[in-house]
N, CA, C and O atoms as a GROMACS GRO file, in nm:
protein
  216
    1UNK      N    1   2.836   5.721  -1.559
    1UNK     CA    2   2.920   5.772  -1.456
    1UNK      C    3   2.844   5.742  -1.326
    1UNK      O    4   2.910   5.700  -1.231
    2UNK      N    5   2.720   5.760  -1.315
    2UNK     CA    6   2.642   5.739  -1.194
    2UNK      C    7   2.657   5.598  -1.158
    2UNK      O    8   2.690   5.565  -1.044
    3UNK      N    9   2.633   5.510  -1.258
    3UNK     CA   10   2.638   5.369  -1.226
    3UNK      C   11   2.772   5.319  -1.163
    3UNK      O   12   2.779   5.238  -1.070
    4UNK      N   13   2.882   5.380  -1.229
    4UNK     CA   14   3.005   5.347  -1.167
    4UNK      C   15   3.030   5.378  -1.010
    4UNK      O   16   3.079   5.301  -0.928
    5UNK      N   17   2.985   5.507  -0.989
    5UNK     CA   18   2.982   5.581  -0.859
    5UNK      C   19   2.912   5.478  -0.764
    5UNK      O   20   2.962   5.437  -0.659
    6UNK      N   21   2.786   5.442  -0.815
    6UNK     CA   22   2.694   5.357  -0.732
    6UNK      C   23   2.765   5.239  -0.702
    6UNK      O   24   2.775   5.205  -0.584
    7UNK      N   25   2.823   5.165  -0.801
    7UNK     CA   26   2.886   5.033  -0.784
    7UNK      C   27   2.996   5.048  -0.685
    7UNK      O   28   3.014   4.962  -0.599
    8UNK      N   29   3.073   5.160  -0.694
    8UNK     CA   30   3.196   5.173  -0.620
    8UNK      C   31   3.142   5.192  -0.460
    8UNK      O   32   3.192   5.131  -0.366
    9UNK      N   33   3.050   5.270  -0.450
    9UNK     CA   34   2.977   5.278  -0.306
    9UNK      C   35   2.930   5.140  -0.256
    9UNK      O   36   2.951   5.107  -0.139
   10UNK      N   37   2.871   5.066  -0.340
   10UNK     CA   38   2.824   4.936  -0.302
   10UNK      C   39   2.920   4.850  -0.264
   10UNK      O   40   2.894   4.781  -0.165
   11UNK      N   41   3.045   4.833  -0.328
   11UNK     CA   42   3.150   4.761  -0.294
   11UNK      C   43   3.209   4.804  -0.167
   11UNK      O   44   3.236   4.716  -0.084
   12UNK      N   45   3.231   4.921  -0.143
   12UNK     CA   46   3.289   4.980  -0.020
   12UNK      C   47   3.202   4.952   0.096
   12UNK      O   48   3.255   4.920   0.202
   13UNK      N   49   3.073   4.961   0.085
   13UNK     CA   50   2.995   4.929   0.197
   13UNK      C   51   2.984   4.777   0.218
   13UNK      O   52   2.949   4.738   0.329
   14UNK      N   53   3.008   4.691   0.127
   14UNK     CA   54   3.013   4.548   0.149
   14UNK      C   55   3.140   4.510   0.226
   14UNK      O   56   3.131   4.423   0.312
   15UNK      N   57   3.253   4.567   0.201
   15UNK     CA   58   3.370   4.548   0.263
   15UNK      C   59   3.393   4.586   0.402
   15UNK      O   60   3.495   4.554   0.463
   16UNK      N   61   3.291   4.659   0.455
   16UNK     CA   62   3.292   4.705   0.597
   16UNK      C   63   3.237   4.598   0.694
   16UNK      O   64   3.258   4.599   0.815
   17UNK      N   65   3.157   4.499   0.621
   17UNK     CA   66   3.096   4.392   0.704
   17UNK      C   67   3.184   4.292   0.737
   17UNK      O   68   3.249   4.233   0.650
   18UNK      N   69   3.194   4.264   0.877
   18UNK     CA   70   3.293   4.165   0.933
   18UNK      C   71   3.210   4.076   1.024
   18UNK      O   72   3.115   4.122   1.087
   19UNK      N   73   3.249   3.938   1.032
   19UNK     CA   74   3.184   3.860   1.118
   19UNK      C   75   3.216   3.884   1.258
   19UNK      O   76   3.327   3.926   1.291
   20UNK      N   77   3.114   3.856   1.349
   20UNK     CA   78   3.129   3.874   1.488
   20UNK      C   79   3.236   3.785   1.552
   20UNK      O   80   3.256   3.671   1.509
   21UNK      N   81   3.303   3.835   1.650
   21UNK     CA   82   3.406   3.754   1.728
   21UNK      C   83   3.347   3.634   1.790
   21UNK      O   84   3.227   3.637   1.818
   22UNK      N   85   3.422   3.525   1.816
   22UNK     CA   86   3.349   3.422   1.889
   22UNK      C   87   3.334   3.453   2.024
   22UNK      O   88   3.408   3.532   2.082
   23UNK      N   89   3.232   3.389   2.083
   23UNK     CA   90   3.215   3.408   2.214
   23UNK      C   91   3.325   3.317   2.302
   23UNK      O   92   3.398   3.237   2.243
   24UNK      N   93   3.331   3.333   2.436
   24UNK     CA   94   3.432   3.257   2.503
   24UNK      C   95   3.404   3.105   2.488
   24UNK      O   96   3.497   3.029   2.460
   25UNK      N   97   3.288   3.063   2.503
   25UNK     CA   98   3.245   2.912   2.479
   25UNK      C   99   3.295   2.881   2.357
   25UNK      O  100   3.366   2.781   2.347
   26UNK      N  101   3.268   2.953   2.255
   26UNK     CA  102   3.288   2.915   2.112
   26UNK      C  103   3.449   2.905   2.090
   26UNK      O  104   3.503   2.814   2.027
   27UNK      N  105   3.517   3.014   2.153
   27UNK     CA  106   3.667   3.016   2.150
   27UNK      C  107   3.726   2.891   2.218
   27UNK      O  108   3.822   2.829   2.171
   28UNK      N  109   3.667   2.860   2.321
   28UNK     CA  110   3.725   2.730   2.393
   28UNK      C  111   3.707   2.615   2.301
   28UNK      O  112   3.805   2.544   2.278
   29UNK      N  113   3.588   2.587   2.244
   29UNK     CA  114   3.569   2.466   2.155
   29UNK      C  115   3.648   2.473   2.040
   29UNK      O  116   3.689   2.368   1.989
   30UNK      N  117   3.678   2.590   1.990
   30UNK     CA  118   3.776   2.599   1.863
   30UNK      C  119   3.913   2.560   1.914
   30UNK      O  120   3.985   2.488   1.846
   31UNK      N  121   3.946   2.605   2.023
   31UNK     CA  122   4.073   2.576   2.076
   31UNK      C  123   4.098   2.400   2.101
   31UNK      O  124   4.199   2.335   2.074
   32UNK      N  125   3.990   2.360   2.150
   32UNK     CA  126   3.990   2.219   2.177
   32UNK      C  127   3.994   2.143   2.036
   32UNK      O  128   4.057   2.038   2.031
   33UNK      N  129   3.940   2.186   1.939
   33UNK     CA  130   3.931   2.131   1.815
   33UNK      C  131   4.066   2.132   1.752
   33UNK      O  132   4.118   2.035   1.697
   34UNK      N  133   4.119   2.253   1.765
   34UNK     CA  134   4.266   2.278   1.708
   34UNK      C  135   4.351   2.185   1.774
   34UNK      O  136   4.430   2.124   1.702
   35UNK      N  137   4.351   2.160   1.901
   35UNK     CA  138   4.433   2.078   1.973
   35UNK      C  139   4.418   1.928   1.919
   35UNK      O  140   4.517   1.860   1.890
   36UNK      N  141   4.285   1.883   1.908
   36UNK     CA  142   4.265   1.759   1.858
   36UNK      C  143   4.328   1.736   1.720
   36UNK      O  144   4.387   1.630   1.698
   37UNK      N  145   4.319   1.824   1.632
   37UNK     CA  146   4.374   1.827   1.509
   37UNK      C  147   4.527   1.807   1.491
   37UNK      O  148   4.582   1.734   1.409
   38UNK      N  149   4.591   1.900   1.598
   38UNK     CA  150   4.728   1.904   1.607
   38UNK      C  151   4.778   1.759   1.674
   38UNK      O  152   4.894   1.727   1.650
   39UNK      N  153   4.704   1.678   1.751
   39UNK     CA  154   4.732   1.551   1.799
   39UNK      C  155   4.722   1.452   1.693
   39UNK      O  156   4.804   1.360   1.683
   40UNK      N  157   4.620   1.469   1.609
   40UNK     CA  158   4.611   1.367   1.489
   40UNK      C  159   4.721   1.385   1.397
   40UNK      O  160   4.772   1.291   1.336
   41UNK      N  161   4.756   1.501   1.387
   41UNK     CA  162   4.885   1.530   1.271
   41UNK      C  163   4.995   1.472   1.336
   41UNK      O  164   5.078   1.412   1.269
   42UNK      N  165   5.009   1.482   1.471
   42UNK     CA  166   5.140   1.430   1.543
   42UNK      C  167   5.148   1.280   1.535
   42UNK      O  168   5.255   1.221   1.531
   43UNK      N  169   5.016   1.214   1.531
   43UNK     CA  170   5.013   1.059   1.533
   43UNK      C  171   5.058   1.021   1.398
   43UNK      O  172   5.130   0.922   1.393
   44UNK      N  173   5.029   1.082   1.289
   44UNK     CA  174   5.064   1.035   1.155
   44UNK      C  175   5.209   1.040   1.132
   44UNK      O  176   5.262   0.968   1.047
   45UNK      N  177   5.282   1.130   1.210
   45UNK     CA  178   5.424   1.136   1.201
   45UNK      C  179   5.484   1.048   1.304
   45UNK      O  180   5.602   1.074   1.328
   46UNK      N  181   5.430   0.944   1.376
   46UNK     CA  182   5.460   0.870   1.484
   46UNK      C  183   5.571   0.770   1.437
   46UNK      O  184   5.660   0.799   1.358
   47UNK      N  185   5.556   0.661   1.491
   47UNK     CA  186   5.673   0.543   1.463
   47UNK      C  187   5.684   0.513   1.319
   47UNK      O  188   5.796   0.492   1.274
   48UNK      N  189   5.578   0.509   1.238
   48UNK     CA  190   5.605   0.475   1.098
   48UNK      C  191   5.681   0.574   1.023
   48UNK      O  192   5.762   0.537   0.938
   49UNK      N  193   5.661   0.694   1.049
   49UNK     CA  194   5.752   0.811   0.979
   49UNK      C  195   5.906   0.799   1.041
   49UNK      O  196   6.002   0.805   0.964
   50UNK      N  197   5.924   0.783   1.172
   50UNK     CA  198   6.054   0.764   1.215
   50UNK      C  199   6.112   0.643   1.156
   50UNK      O  200   6.228   0.654   1.116
   51UNK      N  201   6.057   0.537   1.144
   51UNK     CA  202   6.111   0.395   1.094
   51UNK      C  203   6.156   0.428   0.952
   51UNK      O  204   6.264   0.385   0.912
   52UNK      N  205   6.078   0.504   0.873
   52UNK     CA  206   6.110   0.522   0.719
   52UNK      C  207   6.235   0.608   0.703
   52UNK      O  208   6.303   0.599   0.601
   53UNK      N  209   6.267   0.689   0.802
   53UNK     CA  210   6.391   0.774   0.789
   53UNK      C  211   6.523   0.702   0.820
   53UNK      O  212   6.536   0.642   0.928
   54UNK      N  213   6.627   0.704   0.725
   54UNK     CA  214   6.746   0.620   0.759
   54UNK      C  215   6.834   0.677   0.881
   54UNK      O  216   6.935   0.616   0.918
   0.00000   0.00000   0.00000
């Protein structure tokens, strides 16, 4: 019984740990990277995809 309670407490304490929020500079870089990925995805849907549709 003590092992089960100890395990439950250990699991609960592990769930409370969360990563730190990104700094403003990191957030800006993440937004830029996301925009670049969106542009690349848009390029794949460009003229070739439009020509394939009847």
